[in-house]
C-alpha positions as CSV (number, residue, x, y, z in Angstrom):
1,M,39.6,46.1,1.9
2,L,39.0,43.5,4.6
3,S,39.1,46.1,7.4
4,L,36.3,48.1,5.6
5,L,34.3,45.0,5.3
6,K,34.7,44.4,9.0
7,K,33.6,47.8,9.9
8,V,30.5,47.6,7.6
9,V,29.5,44.3,9.1
10,F,30.0,45.8,12.8
11,A,28.0,48.9,11.9
12,V,25.1,46.9,10.6
13,A,25.0,44.4,13.7
14,V,24.9,47.7,15.8
15,L,22.2,49.0,13.8
16,L,20.2,45.9,14.3
17,L,20.7,45.7,18.0
18,V,19.6,49.4,18.3
19,L,16.5,48.6,16.0
20,L,15.8,45.6,18.2
21,G,16.0,47.6,21.4
22,Y,13.8,50.4,19.9
23,Q,11.0,47.9,18.7
24,N,11.0,46.1,22.2
25,A,11.4,49.1,24.4
26,E,8.1,48.6,26.0
27,I,8.8,44.9,27.0
28,L,12.4,45.8,28.1
29,S,11.1,48.6,30.4
30,T,8.6,46.5,32.0
31,K,9.1,46.5,35.8
32,T,9.5,43.3,37.9
33,H,10.9,42.2,41.2
34,F,12.2,38.8,42.8
35,V,10.6,37.1,45.7
36,F,12.4,34.8,48.2
37,D,9.9,33.2,50.2
38,L,10.7,30.3,52.8
39,Y,7.1,29.8,53.5
40,A,7.5,30.5,57.0
41,E,6.2,33.5,58.9
42,G,8.3,36.5,58.7
43,Y,10.8,34.8,56.1
44,Q,9.9,36.7,52.9
45,W,12.2,39.0,51.0
46,Q,11.4,41.0,48.1
47,T,13.6,43.1,45.8
48,P,12.7,46.6,44.7
49,E,11.3,46.8,41.3
50,F,13.6,47.2,38.5
51,P,13.4,47.1,34.7
52,V,13.8,43.8,32.7
53,V,16.6,45.3,30.7
54,L,18.6,45.4,33.8
55,L,18.4,41.5,34.0
56,Y,19.7,41.4,30.4
57,G,22.6,43.7,31.3
58,V,23.7,42.0,34.4
59,F,23.6,38.5,32.6
60,F,25.5,40.0,29.6
61,L,28.1,41.4,32.1
62,L,28.3,37.9,33.7
63,G,28.8,36.2,30.6
64,L,31.8,38.7,29.7
65,L,33.3,38.2,33.1
66,A,33.1,34.3,32.8
67,A,34.5,34.5,29.3
68,G,37.3,36.7,30.6
69,F,38.2,34.4,33.5
70,H,38.1,31.5,30.9
71,G,40.6,33.3,28.6
72,I,42.9,34.1,31.4
73,Y,42.9,30.5,32.4
74,E,43.7,29.4,29.0
75,R,46.3,32.0,28.6
76,I,48.0,30.6,31.7
77,A,47.6,27.1,30.6
78,R,49.2,28.0,27.3
79,K,52.1,29.7,28.8
80,T,52.8,26.6,31.0
81,E,52.5,24.3,28.0
82,I,55.0,26.4,26.0
83,R,57.6,26.5,28.9
84,R,57.1,22.8,29.3
85,R,57.7,22.3,25.6
86,N,60.7,24.7,25.5
87,K,62.2,22.8,28.2
88,R,61.8,19.6,26.3
89,I,63.4,21.1,23.1
90,R,66.4,22.4,25.2
91,T,66.7,18.8,26.4
92,L,66.4,17.2,23.0
93,E,68.9,19.8,21.5
94,A,71.5,18.9,24.2
95,E,71.1,15.1,23.7
96,T,71.5,15.8,19.8
97,D,74.7,17.8,20.3
98,T,75.9,14.9,22.6
99,L,75.2,12.2,19.9
100,R,76.9,14.5,17.1
101,S,80.0,14.7,19.2
102,Q,80.0,11.0,19.8
103,L,79.6,10.3,16.2
104,A,82.4,12.6,15.2
105,E,84.6,10.6,17.6
106,L,83.5,7.3,15.8
107,R,84.2,8.5,12.3
108,P,87.5,7.7,10.5
109,P,89.6,10.7,9.6
110,P,88.9,12.1,6.1
111,A,91.1,10.4,3.3
112,A,94.1,12.2,2.1
113,E,93.4,14.4,-1.1
114,P,95.3,13.2,-4.3
115,A,98.2,15.4,-5.2
116,A,97.7,18.1,-7.8
117,G,98.1,16.8,-11.5
118,A,98.1,13.1,-10.3
119,Q,95.8,10.7,-12.1
120,P,92.9,9.1,-10.2
121,R,93.4,5.5,-9.4
122,I,90.8,3.3,-11.3
123,E,90.3,-0.2,-10.1
124,A,89.3,-3.0,-12.6
125,P,86.2,-4.7,-11.7
126,A,86.7,-8.3,-10.1
127,I,86.2,-11.3,-12.3
128,R,83.9,-13.9,-10.9
129,D,84.4,-17.6,-11.5
130,D,80.8,-18.1,-12.3
131,E,80.5,-15.6,-14.9
132,P,81.3,-16.5,-18.6
133,T,84.3,-14.5,-20.0
134,L,84.5,-13.5,-23.7
């Protein structure tokens, strides 16, 4: 259901862009040119005429290129971060293993299990002198 909704939204967006281009075709096909003038004799340069839509296309592609380079940079940065954190995890796991082995050495051996059928030993509570007795 969600993929169908995405397709419909994409189709509507494309339709709106085509409609926008069709309605503004006269403006987009207007010819223009750039002039580079240093205000000195013989130092003026002019581009050939080109449609305005070419400017939109060029700057759109430049934006895509900039976004692509930014994405590549972010991907490299994330990979570096992941490597650094994985190294830290390995260091901490090794430290944890070392501490566990040291703790195992410090623990007393487990108490012997009572023999089968033997009654468990129950100790009487200690009587304190300051408590009244009945």
